[in-house]
N, C-alpha and C positions, 0 to 999 in steps of 0.2 A: 406472226407465227408461221411456221413452215407447214405447207399443205402437202400431204402425201396421198397420191392415188394408189390404192391397193387392189390388184386383181386377185380373185379367189378369196375375197375378204370374209366370206361366210363359211369357208371350208375348214378342213381339219387344222391346217396350220394357220389359216387366215384369222380365225377367231381369237386365238391367243396372241397373234402378232398385232392385230388392231387394238386389242386391249392394252398391250404394252406400249404401243405407239401413243395412245391417248394419255397414258400415265406419264409418258416421257415428254409431254407438252406439244405433240404434233396435232394438227387438224387432219383428221382421217376422212378421206372420201372413198367410199367403196364402189368399185365397178361391178355391177350386178348383171347376171344374165337375164333375170326377170325381176319385175318390181316386187318387193317384199318388205316386211318390217325389218328394221335393223336395231341392234343393241344400242343403248344410250351412249356407249363410248365411241361409236361411229358417228361423226358429226354430219356427214353428207353422203348422198348416194347418187349414182348415175347409172341408168339402165342402158347397157351397150349390146345386149344379146350375146350370141356365141362369139368367141374369139376366133377370127378368121381373117382372110385377106380383104373381106368386104366390110368389116366392122367400122362404124363411124365413131371415132374417138374425140371429135372436136369439142363437144359439150363436156365430156368427162375430164378433158385435160385443161379446160379453161381455168386459169388462176392457180394451177398446180405447180409446185416447185420440184418435186421428186416423184418418180414412178417406181413402185415396188411390185414387180411382176412375178407372182407366185402361182397363178392359175395355170393349169395344164391338163391335157388329157393324160391320165395316169394309167399304168398297166394294172389291170385287175385280174383276180383269179379266173382261170378258164377263158380269158380273152385271147383270141387268136391274133397275136401281134402282127404276124406276117400278113394275114388276110386284111387287117385293118390298118396297114402301114400308111395308106393315104390319109386316113383320119388323123393319125399322129403327126404326120408332116404338115397337114393343113392347119391344125390347131397350134402345135408346139413350135414348129419351125416358121412357116409362112405367117401365121398369126402373130408370132412374136416379132418377126421382121416388120410387119405392118405397124404394130404398136410402137416399135422403136423409131421408125420413120415419122410417124405422127407425133411422137413425143419431141423429137428433134425440131420438127416444124413448129411446134407449139412453144419452143423455147425452154423445154424442161432442162434443168441444170444437171441432174444425175439420174441415171436409169439403172436400177438394181434388179438382177435377174437370178431367180432361184433355179439352179440346174440340178444335176444328179451325178453321183459317182458312177452311174452306169455309162456315162460318157467315157470314163477310163476303161471300163470292162466289167466282167462279171465275177472275176476271181483273181485274187493275188497269189503269187507263188514265191517270188524271190524277195520282193520288198513291198512296203506299203505304197499305195497310190499317192502321187503328188500332182500338183497343178501343172508340172512341167513334163510329165510323161506323155508320150504320144497317145492320143485318144484311140481307143479300140472298142467302140460300142458294138455289142453283139446282137441287138435286136432293134426292131423298128422304133421302140420308145427311146432307147439310148441314142440311136441315130438322130431322131428328131430333136433331142435336147442338144446334141453336138451342133447340128445345123443352126439351132436357135442361138447358141453361144456365138457362133461365127457371124451370124447376121447382126447381133447386138454390137459386137466389136467392130464390124465393118461400118455400120451406121455411125458409131461414135468416132471412128477415125475420119470419116468423111465430113462430119458436121461439127465436131468439137464437143458434142455432148459427152459428159463423163459416164463411163460404163463400169459396173461392178458385177462380178459373177460369183456365185457361191455354189459349190458342189457338195451335196449332202448324201450321206449313206441313209439307211433305213431310219425313218423318223417314227418315234413312238410317243404316246401320251394318251390322255383321255379321248376316246372316240377312235382309236387306232383300229384299222381293219386288216383284211388280207391275212398274211401268214402270221403276223404277230398276234392278231386276235385269235387265230386258231390255236396258237401256242398257249395263250391264256386259258382257253377252254379246255385244252388237254390237261393242263396242270390242275385246273379247278376240279375236274372230274377224277383226278388221281389215277389216270390211265397209265399202265406200264408203257413206256416209250422205248423203242429199239434204237436209242441214240447214244448209249453209254460209251461206245468205242470211238466216237468222233473226237479227233484232236485237231481242231481248227482254231481260227481267230477271226473275229468279226467286229467291225466298228458299228456303233449305233449313235444316234443323237436324239436326246429328248426334245420335245417340242419347245421347252423353255430355253434350253441352251441354243437351239437354232434361232429362235426369235431374238434372243439377246444379241447374238452376233449380227443378225440382219439389221437390227436397229442401230447398233454401233457403226456399221458400215455406211449408214445414210449420210454421215457427216465426217467420217474419219478422213484426214488429208491424204493418207497413204492408200486408201481403198481404190481409187479409180484406175482403170486400165489393167486390173489384175483379176485373177481367178483365185478364190480362197476356199480351202478345204475346211470342213467342220465335222466335229464328232464330240462325244462325251469325254474324250481323252483317256478312256479305259476300254480296252478290247477284251472280249470274252469268247470262249469256245461255246458251242451250242449247249453242251451239258452244263457248263457253268451258268449260262443264262437261265436255263430251266431251273437249276437249283436255287438261284437267287429269286426268281419269280415265285417258286414254291415257298421259299422262306417268307417273302413279303405277303403271300396269300395264306400262310399257315396251313399248307397242304403237304402231304407226304409225296415225295418224288421217287418214282421207281424207274431207273434207267437200265435197260437191258443191253449188254455188250454185243450187239449184232455187228459183224464186220462191215466196214464202210463200203467195200466193193459190192457186197450183196445188196446194201441199201440203194446204191446208185443203179445197179442192174434192175432191181425191182421197180424203182422209180421210173426208169425208162420204159419198162414193159407195160406199166399202167398209165403211161402218158403224163407223168409228173417229173420229168427229168429236171426241169428248171427249178422246181421246188426242192429236189434233192441236192442240187448244186448249192442252193442257199443254206440248206441245213448242214451239209457235210463240208463244203468248201470254205476257204478263207476269203475275206474281203476286208482289207484294212486300209484306212486312210491316214496319211501323215499330216498332222496339224501344227507342226513345229513352226512353220512360217507364220501361220495365223497367230500363234501364241507370242512369238518373238516380235514380229513387226507391228502388230496391232496392240501389243501388251494386253492380250485377252486370254482369259482362262474360263473354261465352262463353269458357270456359277452354281450349277446344280450337279451334285455327285450322281453317278449312275445308280447307286442303290436308292437314293432319294427319288430319282426320276421313276424308277421301277415301282417304288412304293406308292407314289402318287397315281401312276397308271393303273396299278392293281386296285387301289381304293376306288377309283372312278369306275372301273369295270365291275367291281362287286356292287357298288351303289346302283349302277344301271341294271344289273341283273335282278336286283331286289324290287325294282319298280314294276 
C-alpha cells in the first residue's frame, strides 16, 4: 500500500483530506507539531515540531512514498503581514524548501504542495488567473507561497523527485474561519448589509472539491511538473454568495445598495482595506486545464457545498 505523509493533517483541510485518503486505500501518516491523539482513519503519526529550516524529517519520512504538504502559516484577521513577514518566509518558504530537500534525500517519489491563488495576485481585472500568468503576490503571505513553489520546483529539477503544485482560492467548509465565518454570522443575524451594489466575481472551492483534486493528483500521470488551479467551477458575486448562504440558512437577506467607492473609502479609513478588496473586488481562477487534462470536474456543486457548510455552522452554534 502507498504511504502518504501529510503535513497539517489535523487542520481545517487536513482532517477532510486524511479521511478521504484513508477511504481511497492510502496509509496515512500525520506529521504533527505536538503529540496528540489522532482519528482512526490516520494510521500513523510522527511528531516533528514546527515547520522550519531546522525540522528533523528523517523519522517522519521513513517508509513514505508520497508527501502531501498542506501545512502553512496562514494569514489571519488583524495579523500584520508586513510585520510578520519573516515568520511567513521561515515557515512557508524556507520550511517547505527544507522539507522538499529532505523528501528527495529520503527517496520520496512525488511531492505535492498546496499553494494559494494569492501567488497570482489579489484581484482579477481582465481575465481569470491561470497557472501561466506572471506571479504578482501582493503581501508577505503570497510572497512566501510563491517562494515555496519555486523551491519545490528547483528541488525537483535538481533531484528528479516529481513535484505537483495546486493553487487554491478561498476554501470553505465545516470549521471555516476568518472572512467566510464572519459572513455566516452576518447572515445568521439577518443584519442589513451595505453590499447590494457590488458587481464582482469570485472563485471559491469547497473543502471536498479541493481534497478530491489533491487525492487525484497523487498518482495522475500528467500531474508532475505542473501547477494546477482549482475551484468549484462556478463563480459568484458577493451579493449572490450572501443570497445563497441566506437560502441555505433559511434567513432573510437584506442588501443595501451602498456605492462601491464609498465602501472602499470607508474600509481604508477604518484599517480594513484588504477586507473591502475581497468583498468588492473580483478574483477568478481558470480551471479549464485542470478539467480537460486531468478529466476532472468538481464532484460537489457549489450550492451543496454551501449547504453542508451552513449545516455544520448551525450545528456548532447549537452546541
